C-alpha positions in Angstrom: -17.0 -1.3 12.1 -16.5 -4.4 10.0 -16.7 -5.6 6.4 -20.4 -4.9 6.8 -19.5 -1.2 6.3 -18.0 -2.0 2.8 -19.4 -2.9 -0.6 -17.3 -4.9 -3.0 -16.8 -3.5 -6.5 -15.1 -4.8 -9.6 -11.8 -3.1 -10.5 -13.4 -1.5 -13.6 -16.0 0.1 -11.4 -13.3 2.0 -9.4 -14.0 5.6 -10.6 -11.2 7.4 -8.8 -8.0 8.6 -10.4 -5.0 6.6 -9.3 -3.0 9.8 -9.8 -5.1 11.5 -7.1 -5.5 8.4 -4.9 -1.8 7.5 -4.8 0.1 10.6 -5.7 -1.9 13.2 -3.8 -4.1 11.5 -1.2 -1.5 8.8 -0.4 -2.2 5.2 0.7 -1.3 2.9 3.6 0.5 -0.3 2.5 -0.2 -2.9 5.2 0.9 -6.5 5.7 1.1 -9.1 8.4 4.1 -11.1 9.4 3.6 -13.9 12.0 1.1 -12.2 14.4 2.3 -8.6 13.8 1.1 -6.0 11.5 3.0 -3.1 10.0 2.0 -0.3 7.7 3.6 2.6 5.9 2.4 5.6 4.0 3.2 5.5 0.2 2.7 7.9 -2.6 4.3 5.9 -5.4 2.6 3.1 -7.2 -0.1 2.4 -9.6 -3.1 0.4 -10.9 -3.5 -1.3 -14.2 -3.6 -4.5 -16.2 -0.6 -7.0 -16.5 -0.6 -10.6 -17.6 -4.3 -10.4 -18.2 -4.9 -9.6 -14.6 -6.0 -6.5 -12.7 -3.0 -5.4 -10.8 -1.6 -2.9 -8.3 2.0 -2.1 -8.1 4.0 -0.7 -5.3 7.7 0.1 -4.7 9.4 -0.2 -1.3 12.9 0.8 -0.3 15.1 -1.9 1.4 15.3 0.1 4.7 11.5 0.2 5.1 10.3 -2.0 7.9 7.1 -2.7 6.1 9.2 -4.4 3.3 9.9 -7.3 5.7 6.2 -7.8 6.2 5.4 -7.6 2.5 8.3 -10.1 1.8 6.9 -12.5 4.3 3.3 -12.4 3.3 1.4 -13.5 0.2 -1.1 -10.7 0.5 -1.3 -7.1 1.6 -3.7 -4.2 1.5 -3.7 -0.7 0.0 -5.9 1.6 2.0 -7.2 5.0 0.9 -8.7 7.5 3.3 -10.8 10.7 3.5 -8.6 13.8 3.6 -9.4 14.2 7.4 -6.9 11.4 8.0 -4.0 13.1 6.2 -2.3 14.1 9.4 -2.4 10.5 10.7 -1.0 9.2 7.3 1.7 11.8 7.6 2.6 10.6 11.1 2.6 6.9 10.1 4.9 7.8 7.2 7.3 9.7 9.5 8.1 7.0 12.1 9.1 3.4 11.8 7.3 0.5 13.3 10.7 -0.8 14.3 11.0 2.1 16.8 7.5 2.3 18.2 3.9 1.0 18.0 2.9 3.8 15.7 -0.6 2.5 15.2 -1.4 2.9 18.9 -0.8 6.6 18.4 -3.5 6.9 15.8 -7.3 6.3 16.0 -7.2 3.8 13.1 -8.8 0.4 13.7 -7.3 -2.7 12.2 -9.6 -5.1 10.4 -8.8 -8.2 8.5 -10.0 -9.9 5.3 -8.9 -13.5 5.1 -5.9 -12.8 7.3 -5.0 -9.6 5.3 -5.0 -6.5 7.5 -6.6 -3.3 6.5 -8.0 -0.2 8.2 -11.7 0.1 8.9 -11.7 3.8 8.5 -10.6 3.5 4.8 -12.8 4.8 2.1 -11.3 2.2 -0.3 -9.5 -1.0 0.5 -7.6 -3.0 -2.2 -6.6 -6.5 -1.2 -3.6 -7.6 -3.2 -1.9 -11.0 -3.8 1.8 -10.8 -4.8 2.7 -12.0 -8.2 6.2 -10.6 -8.9 9.0 -8.8 -7.1 12.2 -7.3 -8.5 14.7 -4.8 -7.2 15.4 -1.8 -9.5 19.0 -1.7 -10.9 20.9 1.4 -11.9 21.8 -0.2 -15.3 18.1 -0.6 -16.2 17.4 3.1 -16.0 17.2 4.7 -19.4 16.9 8.2 -17.9 20.1 8.2 -15.7 19.1 11.4 -14.0 16.4 9.5 -12.1 19.2 7.5 -10.4 21.0 10.6 -9.3 17.8 12.3 -8.2 16.1 9.4 -6.4 18.9 7.0 -5.4 22.0 8.9 -4.2 22.5 6.1 -1.6 21.9 3.3 -4.1 18.9 2.2 -2.0 16.8 1.0 -5.0 13.2 0.2 -4.5 11.8 -3.3 -5.0 8.9 -3.4 -7.4 5.9 -5.6 -6.4 3.2 -6.4 -8.9 0.2 -7.9 -7.3 -3.1 -9.2 -8.5 -6.1 -7.3 -7.1 -8.2 -9.8 -5.2 -10.9 -7.5 -3.9 -11.8 -3.8 -3.9 -13.9 -2.7 -1.0 -15.6 0.7 -0.9 -17.1 2.3 2.2 -20.9 2.2 2.2 -22.5 5.6 2.2 -24.8 5.7 5.2 
């Protein structure tokens, strides 16, 4: 498999619900640091328009190993898969790349677009370039119950807003 198995589309041509893609189907957030790649499963984030740019946003907790990779890279990918990969996404989300080579325990194949890693089994790949990062702060929450429900350990997410550089969709063969 290679980029030959994908077709590039414009962001406005993406006809999938981000609520389904991210919240229900999940995604892999993947980045490269030095010569190493790490990925994590995520179900929080979004797609939209900011600063007159098509953007994706993700949030990462400070203890996530993938955060080190995102912080040390200008780009990353968001990969979305057919439901038959749900078990593998669940596994990837349950172990840390700090503790084991979790990718070796899956049948996912790493590909790369201009030094940005992605998975060739993906149905949709979004290549992102970081534009903005900021840690959430307790004082900024208007609904204070969100802090109690989601941050009992004060491990606030960092928000990353990134420009969508490319959207690749698996070709139907």
